[in-house]
Biopython code that builds the backbone (N, CA, C, O; Angstrom):
import numpy as np
from Bio.PDB.StructureBuilder import StructureBuilder

atoms = [
    (1, "MET", "N", (-15.935, -2.696, -26.643)),
    (1, "MET", "CA", (-17.210, -2.590, -25.709)),
    (1, "MET", "C", (-16.589, -3.723, -24.394)),
    (1, "MET", "O", (-16.457, -3.457, -23.199)),
    (2, "ARG", "N", (-16.247, -5.191, -25.200)),
    (2, "ARG", "CA", (-16.058, -5.975, -24.138)),
    (2, "ARG", "C", (-14.889, -5.916, -23.333)),
    (2, "ARG", "O", (-14.871, -6.407, -22.204)),
    (3, "LEU", "N", (-13.795, -5.276, -23.902)),
    (3, "LEU", "CA", (-12.545, -5.087, -23.240)),
    (3, "LEU", "C", (-12.918, -3.960, -22.140)),
    (3, "LEU", "O", (-12.304, -4.078, -21.079)),
    (4, "ILE", "N", (-13.953, -2.742, -22.247)),
    (4, "ILE", "CA", (-14.202, -2.240, -20.991)),
    (4, "ILE", "C", (-14.823, -2.947, -19.914)),
    (4, "ILE", "O", (-14.482, -3.003, -18.733)),
    (5, "ILE", "N", (-15.945, -3.567, -20.601)),
    (5, "ILE", "CA", (-16.543, -4.430, -19.388)),
    (5, "ILE", "C", (-15.585, -5.073, -18.627)),
    (5, "ILE", "O", (-15.536, -4.912, -17.408)),
    (6, "ARG", "N", (-14.649, -5.945, -19.361)),
    (6, "ARG", "CA", (-13.390, -6.917, -18.583)),
    (6, "ARG", "C", (-12.817, -6.194, -17.661)),
    (6, "ARG", "O", (-12.540, -6.650, -16.552)),
    (7, "LEU", "N", (-12.532, -4.745, -18.097)),
    (7, "LEU", "CA", (-11.599, -4.003, -17.256)),
    (7, "LEU", "C", (-11.998, -3.616, -16.119)),
    (7, "LEU", "O", (-11.296, -3.569, -15.109)),
    (8, "ILE", "N", (-13.404, -3.246, -16.219)),
    (8, "ILE", "CA", (-14.250, -2.825, -15.146)),
    (8, "ILE", "C", (-14.396, -4.211, -14.112)),
    (8, "ILE", "O", (-14.259, -4.115, -12.892)),
    (9, "ALA", "N", (-14.680, -5.429, -14.772)),
    (9, "ALA", "CA", (-14.859, -6.362, -13.687)),
    (9, "ALA", "C", (-13.543, -6.754, -13.109)),
    (9, "ALA", "O", (-13.499, -7.093, -11.927)),
    (10, "VAL", "N", (-12.670, -6.740, -13.704)),
    (10, "VAL", "CA", (-11.373, -6.818, -12.863)),
    (10, "VAL", "C", (-10.899, -5.883, -12.047)),
    (10, "VAL", "O", (-10.134, -6.317, -11.187)),
    (11, "ALA", "N", (-11.140, -4.545, -12.035)),
    (11, "ALA", "CA", (-11.394, -3.531, -11.339)),
    (11, "ALA", "C", (-12.008, -3.642, -9.740)),
    (11, "ALA", "O", (-11.614, -3.282, -8.631)),
    (12, "ALA", "N", (-13.353, -4.440, -10.350)),
    (12, "ALA", "CA", (-14.232, -4.695, -9.346)),
    (12, "ALA", "C", (-13.590, -5.737, -8.633)),
    (12, "ALA", "O", (-13.773, -5.526, -7.434)),
    (13, "ILE", "N", (-12.897, -6.803, -8.820)),
    (13, "ILE", "CA", (-12.675, -7.724, -8.161)),
    (13, "ILE", "C", (-11.305, -7.404, -7.177)),
    (13, "ILE", "O", (-11.055, -7.801, -6.039)),
    (14, "LEU", "N", (-10.652, -6.660, -7.953)),
    (14, "LEU", "CA", (-9.315, -6.360, -7.163)),
    (14, "LEU", "C", (-9.854, -5.618, -6.203)),
    (14, "LEU", "O", (-9.391, -6.204, -5.225)),
    (15, "TRP", "N", (-10.511, -4.734, -5.764)),
    (15, "TRP", "CA", (-11.217, -3.437, -4.973)),
    (15, "TRP", "C", (-11.877, -4.778, -3.978)),
    (15, "TRP", "O", (-11.325, -5.023, -2.906)),
    (16, "LEU", "N", (-12.752, -5.373, -4.308)),
    (16, "LEU", "CA", (-13.285, -6.468, -3.290)),
    (16, "LEU", "C", (-12.059, -7.383, -2.414)),
    (16, "LEU", "O", (-12.072, -7.610, -1.205)),
    (17, "ALA", "N", (-11.259, -7.721, -3.181)),
    (17, "ALA", "CA", (-9.727, -8.088, -2.869)),
    (17, "ALA", "C", (-9.255, -7.609, -1.687)),
    (17, "ALA", "O", (-9.189, -8.198, -0.608)),
    (18, "LEU", "N", (-8.932, -6.501, -1.966)),
    (18, "LEU", "CA", (-8.400, -5.102, -0.728)),
    (18, "LEU", "C", (-9.336, -4.745, 0.270)),
    (18, "LEU", "O", (-8.907, -4.472, 1.392)),
    (19, "LEU", "N", (-10.557, -4.704, 0.034)),
    (19, "LEU", "CA", (-11.532, -4.741, 0.955)),
    (19, "LEU", "C", (-11.489, -5.675, 1.893)),
    (19, "LEU", "O", (-11.709, -5.449, 3.083)),
    (20, "PHE", "N", (-11.172, -6.900, 1.360)),
    (20, "PHE", "CA", (-11.739, -8.120, 2.537)),
    (20, "PHE", "C", (-10.288, -8.716, 3.120)),
    (20, "PHE", "O", (-10.198, -9.246, 4.227)),
    (21, "SER", "N", (-9.172, -8.544, 2.199)),
    (21, "SER", "CA", (-8.108, -8.830, 2.905)),
    (21, "SER", "C", (-7.431, -7.694, 3.907)),
    (21, "SER", "O", (-6.693, -7.916, 4.868)),
    (22, "GLY", "N", (-7.840, -6.557, 3.465)),
    (22, "GLY", "CA", (-7.349, -5.527, 4.641)),
    (22, "GLY", "C", (-5.826, -5.124, 4.200)),
    (22, "GLY", "O", (-5.108, -4.501, 4.982)),
    (23, "TYR", "N", (-5.404, -5.492, 2.986)),
    (23, "TYR", "CA", (-4.033, -4.857, 2.320)),
    (23, "TYR", "C", (-4.111, -3.733, 1.624)),
    (23, "TYR", "O", (-5.178, -3.449, 1.079)),
    (24, "GLY", "N", (-2.958, -2.865, 1.513)),
    (24, "GLY", "CA", (-2.854, -1.855, 0.782)),
    (24, "GLY", "C", (-1.946, -1.871, -0.396)),
    (24, "GLY", "O", (-0.956, -2.593, -0.278)),
    (25, "ILE", "N", (-2.082, -1.240, -1.469)),
    (25, "ILE", "CA", (-0.982, -1.186, -2.417)),
    (25, "ILE", "C", (0.152, 0.040, -2.413)),
    (25, "ILE", "O", (-0.304, 1.123, -2.046)),
    (26, "LEU", "N", (1.100, 0.026, -2.652)),
    (26, "LEU", "CA", (2.281, 1.296, -2.313)),
    (26, "LEU", "C", (1.818, 2.029, -3.945)),
    (26, "LEU", "O", (1.834, 1.671, -5.123)),
    (27, "ILE", "N", (1.362, 3.430, -3.031)),
    (27, "ILE", "CA", (1.230, 4.419, -4.214)),
    (27, "ILE", "C", (2.310, 5.527, -4.223)),
    (27, "ILE", "O", (2.336, 6.436, -5.053)),
    (28, "GLY", "N", (3.134, 5.372, -3.290)),
    (28, "GLY", "CA", (4.023, 6.461, -3.108)),
    (28, "GLY", "C", (4.894, 6.697, -1.871)),
    (28, "GLY", "O", (4.368, 6.667, -0.758)),
    (29, "SER", "N", (6.076, 6.909, -2.004)),
    (29, "SER", "CA", (7.129, 7.109, -0.801)),
    (29, "SER", "C", (8.131, 8.183, -1.170)),
    (29, "SER", "O", (8.456, 8.615, -2.276)),
    (30, "HIS", "N", (8.552, 8.514, 0.106)),
    (30, "HIS", "CA", (9.681, 9.629, -0.017)),
    (30, "HIS", "C", (10.486, 9.727, 1.368)),
    (30, "HIS", "O", (10.031, 9.411, 2.468)),
    (31, "ASN", "N", (11.703, 10.199, 1.117)),
    (31, "ASN", "CA", (12.530, 10.270, 2.519)),
    (31, "ASN", "C", (11.969, 11.357, 3.521)),
    (31, "ASN", "O", (11.390, 12.308, 2.996)),
    (32, "ASN", "N", (12.064, 11.335, 4.830)),
    (32, "ASN", "CA", (11.672, 12.446, 5.487)),
    (32, "ASN", "C", (12.693, 12.321, 6.706)),
    (32, "ASN", "O", (13.455, 11.360, 6.813)),
    (33, "ALA", "N", (12.638, 13.464, 7.692)),
    (33, "ALA", "CA", (13.658, 13.597, 8.861)),
    (33, "ALA", "C", (15.171, 13.175, 8.463)),
    (33, "ALA", "O", (15.861, 12.331, 9.035)),
    (34, "ALA", "N", (15.507, 13.949, 7.370)),
    (34, "ALA", "CA", (16.943, 13.958, 6.733)),
    (34, "ALA", "C", (17.769, 12.978, 6.431)),
    (34, "ALA", "O", (18.977, 12.787, 6.569)),
    (35, "GLY", "N", (16.548, 12.177, 5.827)),
    (35, "GLY", "CA", (16.994, 10.582, 5.451)),
    (35, "GLY", "C", (17.313, 9.784, 6.237)),
    (35, "GLY", "O", (18.151, 8.929, 5.946)),
    (36, "LEU", "N", (16.714, 9.847, 7.485)),
    (36, "LEU", "CA", (16.549, 8.784, 8.291)),
    (36, "LEU", "C", (15.384, 8.086, 8.524)),
    (36, "LEU", "O", (15.343, 6.967, 9.034)),
    (37, "GLY", "N", (14.231, 8.873, 8.077)),
    (37, "GLY", "CA", (12.993, 7.974, 8.009)),
    (37, "GLY", "C", (12.358, 7.918, 6.570)),
    (37, "GLY", "O", (12.814, 8.539, 5.609)),
    (38, "LEU", "N", (11.430, 7.232, 6.540)),
    (38, "LEU", "CA", (10.749, 6.396, 5.059)),
    (38, "LEU", "C", (9.460, 6.679, 5.700)),
    (38, "LEU", "O", (9.062, 6.373, 6.824)),
    (39, "GLN", "N", (8.817, 7.411, 4.626)),
    (39, "GLN", "CA", (7.495, 7.629, 4.646)),
    (39, "GLN", "C", (6.714, 6.973, 3.419)),
    (39, "GLN", "O", (7.044, 7.346, 2.293)),
    (40, "CYS", "N", (5.585, 5.912, 3.573)),
    (40, "CYS", "CA", (5.160, 5.289, 2.539)),
    (40, "CYS", "C", (3.314, 5.403, 2.784)),
    (40, "CYS", "O", (2.470, 5.254, 3.667)),
    (41, "LYS", "N", (3.435, 5.770, 1.342)),
    (41, "LYS", "CA", (1.583, 6.012, 1.207)),
    (41, "LYS", "C", (0.927, 4.203, 0.460)),
    (41, "LYS", "O", (1.430, 3.430, -0.355)),
    (42, "TYR", "N", (-0.182, 4.175, 1.143)),
    (42, "TYR", "CA", (-0.743, 2.820, 0.676)),
    (42, "TYR", "C", (-2.501, 3.127, 0.482)),
    (42, "TYR", "O", (-3.389, 3.556, 1.219)),
    (43, "MET", "N", (-2.405, 2.592, -1.083)),
    (43, "MET", "CA", (-3.766, 2.943, -1.115)),
    (43, "MET", "C", (-4.778, 1.312, -0.764)),
    (43, "MET", "O", (-4.522, 0.281, -1.387)),
    (44, "THR", "N", (-6.042, 1.387, 0.457)),
    (44, "THR", "CA", (-6.818, 0.335, 0.389)),
    (44, "THR", "C", (-8.086, 0.738, 0.037)),
    (44, "THR", "O", (-8.378, 1.881, -0.313)),
    (45, "ALA", "N", (-8.946, -0.322, 0.140)),
    (45, "ALA", "CA", (-10.073, -0.043, -0.626)),
    (45, "ALA", "C", (-11.110, 0.874, 0.154)),
    (45, "ALA", "O", (-12.231, 1.016, -0.333)),
    (46, "ARG", "N", (-10.780, 1.496, 1.339)),
    (46, "ARG", "CA", (-11.209, 2.571, 2.216)),
    (46, "ARG", "C", (-10.575, 3.490, 2.189)),
    (46, "ARG", "O", (-11.289, 4.488, 2.106)),
    (47, "GLN", "N", (-9.036, 3.821, 2.230)),
    (47, "GLN", "CA", (-8.858, 5.151, 2.022)),
    (47, "GLN", "C", (-6.980, 4.912, 1.857)),
    (47, "GLN", "O", (-6.390, 3.838, 1.741)),
    (48, "ILE", "N", (-6.447, 6.166, 1.893)),
    (48, "ILE", "CA", (-5.204, 5.911, 1.905)),
    (48, "ILE", "C", (-4.538, 6.147, 3.207)),
    (48, "ILE", "O", (-4.713, 7.105, 3.961)),
    (49, "VAL", "N", (-3.600, 4.944, 3.387)),
    (49, "VAL", "CA", (-2.843, 5.035, 4.658)),
    (49, "VAL", "C", (-1.506, 5.462, 4.809)),
    (49, "VAL", "O", (-1.004, 5.395, 3.687)),
    (50, "THR", "N", (-0.873, 5.771, 5.432)),
    (50, "THR", "CA", (0.667, 6.344, 5.145)),
    (50, "THR", "C", (1.393, 5.873, 7.008)),
    (50, "THR", "O", (1.049, 6.066, 8.174)),
    (51, "ALA", "N", (2.396, 5.269, 6.358)),
    (51, "ALA", "CA", (3.341, 4.325, 7.197)),
    (51, "ALA", "C", (4.317, 5.027, 7.293)),
    (51, "ALA", "O", (4.521, 5.761, 6.326)),
    (52, "GLN", "N", (5.335, 5.100, 8.500)),
    (52, "GLN", "CA", (6.660, 5.669, 8.587)),
    (52, "GLN", "C", (7.605, 4.465, 9.236)),
    (52, "GLN", "O", (7.395, 3.975, 10.346)),
    (53, "PHE", "N", (8.728, 4.064, 8.308)),
    (53, "PHE", "CA", (9.467, 3.245, 8.752)),
    (53, "PHE", "C", (10.968, 4.141, 9.006)),
    (53, "PHE", "O", (11.226, 5.219, 8.471)),
    (54, "ILE", "N", (11.735, 3.492, 9.830)),
    (54, "ILE", "CA", (13.225, 3.751, 9.985)),
    (54, "ILE", "C", (13.992, 3.390, 8.333)),
    (54, "ILE", "O", (13.971, 2.333, 7.703)),
    (55, "HIS", "N", (14.366, 4.164, 8.127)),
    (55, "HIS", "CA", (15.259, 3.923, 6.562)),
    (55, "HIS", "C", (16.569, 3.797, 6.798)),
    (55, "HIS", "O", (17.100, 4.552, 7.613)),
    (56, "SER", "N", (17.519, 2.543, 5.930)),
    (56, "SER", "CA", (18.694, 3.047, 5.841)),
    (56, "SER", "C", (18.881, 2.577, 4.574)),
    (56, "SER", "O", (17.929, 1.906, 4.175)),
    (57, "GLU", "N", (19.913, 2.718, 3.698)),
    (57, "GLU", "CA", (20.377, 2.310, 2.342)),
    (57, "GLU", "C", (20.693, 0.744, 2.234)),
    (57, "GLU", "O", (20.522, 0.005, 1.265)),
    (58, "SER", "N", (21.110, 0.503, 3.275)),
    (58, "SER", "CA", (22.023, -1.264, 3.097)),
    (58, "SER", "C", (20.708, -2.019, 3.466)),
    (58, "SER", "O", (20.570, -3.199, 3.144)),
    (59, "GLY", "N", (19.604, -1.235, 4.239)),
    (59, "GLY", "CA", (18.587, -2.701, 4.913)),
    (59, "GLY", "C", (18.895, -3.239, 6.137)),
    (59, "GLY", "O", (17.995, -3.801, 6.762)),
    (60, "ILE", "N", (20.355, -3.149, 6.738)),
    (60, "ILE", "CA", (20.538, -3.534, 8.068)),
    (60, "ILE", "C", (19.620, -3.091, 9.225)),
    (60, "ILE", "O", (19.040, -3.826, 10.024)),
    (61, "VAL", "N", (19.604, -1.839, 9.164)),
    (61, "VAL", "CA", (18.891, -1.034, 9.995)),
    (61, "VAL", "C", (17.608, -0.251, 9.562)),
    (61, "VAL", "O", (17.747, 0.831, 8.991)),
    (62, "GLY", "N", (16.191, -0.829, 9.849)),
    (62, "GLY", "CA", (15.141, -0.396, 8.909)),
    (62, "GLY", "C", (15.221, -1.071, 7.880)),
    (62, "GLY", "O", (15.691, -2.205, 7.968)),
    (63, "ILE", "N", (14.785, -0.563, 6.619)),
    (63, "ILE", "CA", (14.167, -0.994, 5.345)),
    (63, "ILE", "C", (15.007, 0.013, 4.272)),
    (63, "ILE", "O", (15.436, 1.140, 4.519)),
    (64, "SER", "N", (15.070, -0.459, 3.482)),
    (64, "SER", "CA", (15.899, 0.504, 2.000)),
    (64, "SER", "C", (14.692, 0.791, 1.364)),
    (64, "SER", "O", (14.563, 2.004, 1.197)),
    (65, "GLN", "N", (13.861, 0.196, 0.993)),
    (65, "GLN", "CA", (12.656, 0.580, 0.263)),
    (65, "GLN", "C", (10.933, 0.318, 0.950)),
    (65, "GLN", "O", (10.682, -0.475, 1.856)),
    (66, "CYS", "N", (10.149, 1.000, 0.408)),
    (66, "CYS", "CA", (8.958, 0.543, 0.839)),
    (66, "CYS", "C", (8.539, -0.907, 0.547)),
    (66, "CYS", "O", (9.039, -1.372, -0.477)),
    (67, "PRO", "N", (7.815, -1.622, 1.164)),
    (67, "PRO", "CA", (7.243, -2.974, 0.565)),
    (67, "PRO", "C", (5.892, -2.566, -0.094)),
    (67, "PRO", "O", (5.122, -1.636, 0.145)),
    (68, "LEU", "N", (5.860, -3.709, -1.125)),
    (68, "LEU", "CA", (4.777, -3.331, -2.264)),
    (68, "LEU", "C", (3.247, -3.425, -1.535)),
    (68, "LEU", "O", (2.332, -2.610, -1.647)),
    (69, "LEU", "N", (3.265, -4.526, -0.852)),
    (69, "LEU", "CA", (1.671, -4.390, -0.041)),
    (69, "LEU", "C", (2.141, -4.380, 1.235)),
    (69, "LEU", "O", (3.273, -4.626, 1.651)),
    (70, "ARG", "N", (0.844, -3.973, 1.991)),
    (70, "ARG", "CA", (1.074, -3.969, 3.548)),
    (70, "ARG", "C", (-0.395, -3.853, 4.138)),
    (70, "ARG", "O", (-1.275, -3.059, 3.803)),
    (71, "LYS", "N", (-0.438, -5.065, 5.311)),
    (71, "LYS", "CA", (-1.502, -5.128, 5.874)),
    (71, "LYS", "C", (-1.991, -3.841, 6.661)),
    (71, "LYS", "O", (-1.167, -3.226, 7.338)),
    (72, "SER", "N", (-3.459, -3.370, 6.583)),
    (72, "SER", "CA", (-3.985, -1.919, 7.161)),
    (72, "SER", "C", (-4.283, -2.789, 8.384)),
    (72, "SER", "O", (-4.306, -4.017, 8.476)),
    (73, "GLU", "N", (-4.509, -1.814, 9.324)),
    (73, "GLU", "CA", (-5.398, -1.868, 10.671)),
    (73, "GLU", "C", (-6.639, -2.459, 10.655)),
    (73, "GLU", "O", (-6.947, -3.461, 11.299)),
    (74, "THR", "N", (-7.256, -1.914, 10.012)),
    (74, "THR", "CA", (-8.543, -2.501, 10.205)),
    (74, "THR", "C", (-9.260, -3.027, 9.136)),
    (74, "THR", "O", (-9.465, -2.339, 8.136)),
    (75, "VAL", "N", (-9.685, -4.226, 9.237)),
    (75, "VAL", "CA", (-10.352, -5.085, 8.354)),
    (75, "VAL", "C", (-11.925, -5.290, 8.271)),
    (75, "VAL", "O", (-12.508, -5.587, 9.313)),
    (76, "ILE", "N", (-12.608, -5.156, 7.157)),
    (76, "ILE", "CA", (-13.695, -5.068, 6.995)),
    (76, "ILE", "C", (-14.788, -6.195, 7.554)),
    (76, "ILE", "O", (-15.984, -6.018, 7.786)),
    (77, "ASP", "N", (-13.992, -7.423, 7.697)),
    (77, "ASP", "CA", (-14.731, -8.414, 7.859)),
    (77, "ASP", "C", (-14.538, -9.244, 9.695)),
    (77, "ASP", "O", (-14.768, -10.363, 10.155)),
    (78, "ASN", "N", (-14.031, -8.003, 10.224)),
    (78, "ASN", "CA", (-13.393, -8.472, 11.909)),
    (78, "ASN", "C", (-14.777, -8.543, 12.604)),
    (78, "ASN", "O", (-14.853, -8.836, 13.797)),
]
sb = StructureBuilder()
sb.init_structure("model")
sb.init_model(0)
sb.init_chain("A")
sb.init_seg("    ")
for serial, (resi, resn, name, xyz) in enumerate(atoms, 1):
    if name == "N":
        sb.init_residue(resn, " ", resi, " ")
    sb.init_atom(name, np.array(xyz, "f"), 0.0, 1.0, " ", f" {name:<3s}", serial, name[0])
structure = sb.get_structure()
């Protein structure tokens, strides 16, 4: 029982941190536009946000993979 309460408390603290910081955590990604684009999906405290990036395997032009954390457009405390 204590473990369940602790897990719920940790999840609530993480959700509040995402809410007030405006960051999102990567939940999925895939290539689009014939491999030239990369679409990344981030879960924020309020919604799921999709970001488009230019993709290259080397990372010289664009990015090679999605960042784990990403700042969203809106922050709750502005």
